C-alpha positions as a Markdown table, in Angstrom:
| # | Residue | x | y | z |
|---|---|---|---|---|
| 1 | Met | 49.0 | 98.2 | 149.9 |
| 2 | Arg | 50.7 | 100.4 | 147.3 |
| 3 | Phe | 51.5 | 99.1 | 143.8 |
| 4 | Tyr | 54.2 | 100.5 | 141.5 |
| 5 | Ile | 53.6 | 99.5 | 137.9 |
| 6 | Leu | 56.3 | 100.0 | 135.2 |
| 7 | Ile | 54.9 | 99.9 | 131.7 |
| 8 | Gly | 56.4 | 100.0 | 128.3 |
| 9 | Leu | 59.1 | 97.5 | 128.9 |
| 10 | Pro | 60.7 | 95.7 | 125.9 |
| 11 | Thr | 58.5 | 92.8 | 124.7 |
| 12 | Glu | 55.4 | 94.1 | 126.7 |
| 13 | Thr | 52.2 | 93.9 | 124.8 |
| 14 | Val | 48.8 | 95.5 | 125.3 |
| 15 | Asp | 47.6 | 92.1 | 126.5 |
| 16 | Asp | 50.4 | 92.0 | 129.1 |
| 17 | Phe | 49.3 | 95.4 | 130.4 |
| 18 | Asn | 45.7 | 94.4 | 130.5 |
| 19 | Met | 46.6 | 91.4 | 132.6 |
| 20 | Thr | 48.3 | 93.7 | 135.1 |
| 21 | Val | 45.2 | 95.9 | 135.2 |
| 22 | Asp | 43.1 | 92.8 | 135.9 |
| 23 | Leu | 45.4 | 91.8 | 138.7 |
| 24 | Val | 45.3 | 95.1 | 140.7 |
| 25 | Pro | 41.7 | 94.7 | 142.2 |
| 26 | Gln | 42.6 | 91.2 | 143.4 |
| 27 | Cys | 45.5 | 92.6 | 145.5 |
| 28 | Ser | 43.6 | 95.0 | 147.8 |
| 29 | Val | 45.6 | 98.0 | 146.4 |
| 30 | Thr | 45.0 | 101.3 | 148.1 |
| 31 | Glu | 47.3 | 103.3 | 145.8 |
| 32 | Cys | 48.6 | 102.5 | 142.3 |
| 33 | Leu | 51.5 | 104.5 | 140.8 |
| 34 | Thr | 52.4 | 104.0 | 137.2 |
| 35 | Ser | 55.6 | 104.9 | 135.4 |
| 36 | Ile | 56.9 | 104.4 | 131.8 |
| 37 | Phe | 60.1 | 102.6 | 131.1 |
| 38 | Ser | 63.0 | 104.8 | 130.1 |
| 39 | Pro | 66.0 | 103.1 | 128.5 |
| 40 | Tyr | 69.1 | 104.2 | 130.4 |
| 41 | Pro | 72.5 | 103.9 | 128.5 |
| 42 | Gly | 74.7 | 101.2 | 130.0 |
| 43 | Thr | 71.9 | 99.0 | 131.3 |
| 44 | Asp | 71.0 | 95.6 | 130.0 |
| 45 | Leu | 67.5 | 96.8 | 128.9 |
| 46 | Tyr | 69.0 | 99.7 | 126.9 |
| 47 | Arg | 71.3 | 97.2 | 125.2 |
| 48 | Leu | 68.4 | 94.9 | 124.5 |
| 49 | Cys | 66.4 | 97.8 | 123.0 |
| 50 | His | 69.5 | 98.8 | 120.9 |
| 51 | Glu | 70.0 | 95.2 | 119.7 |
| 52 | Gln | 66.3 | 94.9 | 118.7 |
| 53 | Lys | 66.5 | 98.3 | 116.9 |
| 54 | Leu | 63.8 | 99.7 | 119.1 |
| 55 | Leu | 65.5 | 103.0 | 120.1 |
| 56 | Pro | 64.8 | 106.2 | 118.2 |
| 57 | Ser | 67.7 | 107.9 | 116.6 |
| 58 | Thr | 67.7 | 110.5 | 119.4 |
| 59 | Ile | 66.1 | 110.3 | 122.8 |
| 60 | Thr | 64.8 | 113.7 | 123.9 |
| 61 | Asn | 62.7 | 112.6 | 126.8 |
| 62 | Ile | 62.4 | 115.6 | 129.1 |
| 63 | Arg | 59.4 | 114.0 | 130.9 |
| 64 | Glu | 61.3 | 110.8 | 132.0 |
| 65 | Arg | 59.0 | 108.0 | 133.2 |
| 66 | Leu | 55.9 | 110.0 | 132.2 |
| 67 | Glu | 56.5 | 110.0 | 128.4 |
| 68 | Ala | 57.0 | 107.0 | 126.2 |
| 69 | Val | 60.2 | 107.0 | 124.3 |
| 70 | Ile | 59.9 | 103.7 | 122.4 |
| 71 | Asp | 57.2 | 102.8 | 119.8 |
| 72 | Tyr | 57.0 | 99.0 | 120.1 |
| 73 | Pro | 55.3 | 97.0 | 117.3 |
| 74 | Glu | 52.9 | 95.4 | 119.9 |
| 75 | Phe | 52.5 | 98.4 | 122.2 |
| 76 | Ser | 52.6 | 101.8 | 120.6 |
| 77 | Lys | 53.8 | 105.0 | 122.2 |
| 78 | Lys | 50.3 | 106.3 | 122.1 |
| 79 | Gln | 48.9 | 103.2 | 123.8 |
| 80 | Ile | 51.6 | 103.3 | 126.4 |
| 81 | Gln | 50.9 | 107.0 | 127.1 |
| 82 | Lys | 47.2 | 106.3 | 127.4 |
| 83 | Ala | 47.9 | 103.3 | 129.7 |
| 84 | Cys | 50.1 | 105.5 | 132.0 |
| 85 | Ile | 47.2 | 107.7 | 132.9 |
| 86 | Trp | 45.0 | 104.7 | 133.7 |
| 87 | Lys | 43.5 | 105.0 | 137.1 |
């Protein structure tokens, strides 16, 4: 079974991510692919990030889905980046 995990979503915390990590071994996963949330203009999640003032003044993410764009109070860009390389 293959798992696709999207991390760094609005409102996600380190504890939320850790719960996901704990769930993976229980699901007989053979492959786990991790991506980082990227806020796309025009989407509900982009609008939510904008309303919560989470978006940086400019988004220069050339490594889309591999590089954290948003620095959340409960899950920093550095923590998200580290979580993305989790195996």
